[in-house]
C-alpha positions, 0 to 999 in steps of 0.5 A, a space after each residue: 633194688 638195694 644196690 640201685 639205692 646205694 648207687 643213688 646215695 653214692 651219686 648224691 654224696 659224690 655230687 655233694 662233695 664235688 659241689 663243696 670242692 668246687 664251690 667258691 665259698 671253699 676258697 678263702 678270700 685273700 685280702 687282694 680279693 676283698 680289695 679288688 671286689 671293692 672296686 666292683 661293689 662301688 661301681 654297682 653302687 654308683 650305677 644305682 646312685 646309692 650315695 649313702 652306701 657309697 660313703 660308708 666305704 670311706 674313712 672318716 679322715 678321707 681326703 682327696 687330691 684336691 683337699 676334699 674331705 668325706 663331706 666334700 666328696 659326698 657333695 661332689 658325688 651328689 652333684 654328679 649323680 643329680 646331673 645324670 639320667 643314668 650312670 654306667 660304670 665299667 671297671 677295667 683293670 685294677 692292680 694293688 701296688 702295696 698291701 700291708 696289714 692295715 694299709 693298701 694302695 690300688 690303681 684302677 681304670 674305669 670307663 664312665 658313661 651316662 646311661 642314655 649315652 651308653 647305647 649311642 656310644 656303642 653305635 657311633 663308636 665314641 669312647 666313654 670317659 676313662 679315668 685312672 683312680 689311685 686309691 689309698 686304703 686303710 683296714 679298720 674293724 669294719 673292713 677296708 675303707 678308702 682313705 685317699 683318692 686321686 683321679 684323672 681323665 685318660 685318653 684311649 692312648 693312656 689306658 693300660 693294655 689290659 684296660 684297652 682289651 677290656 674296653 674293646 670287649 665292651 665296645 667292639 667297634 671302638 
């Protein structure tokens, strides 16, 4: 009985230590991880149309390629959100071009669809709207914030090979 009990305790301890060793929380996130997670976080917030939380990820001195400041971007997003019944954001490939102590530059490609159109697009093999976004980030006390952004529509032919592969997984009939 004592041998069986110590065997169970050993098995429990082994399971515990294996869990700790394999747990993602044991892996310290790198700055690259944090920055790349930002893309997924913002995609999720956009799908929820959570404009107030989205704006907290932008630096006070934000400026986009058309000269919009943070208030101008908020107005642009509010108009986009109000004109859509549902938004589906598929982050595709992302890469960090520059990473310094307090500054970073990221390029990402995303596919956007309106929620109702998502199922239709899959059935009729229509591609979603694809965008390449170039983002400048600044690290402040609260974390990485978007300081600048530039985006442009890109066709399927303009997507990076990684993005095209990911898009074909999402839209197999593409």
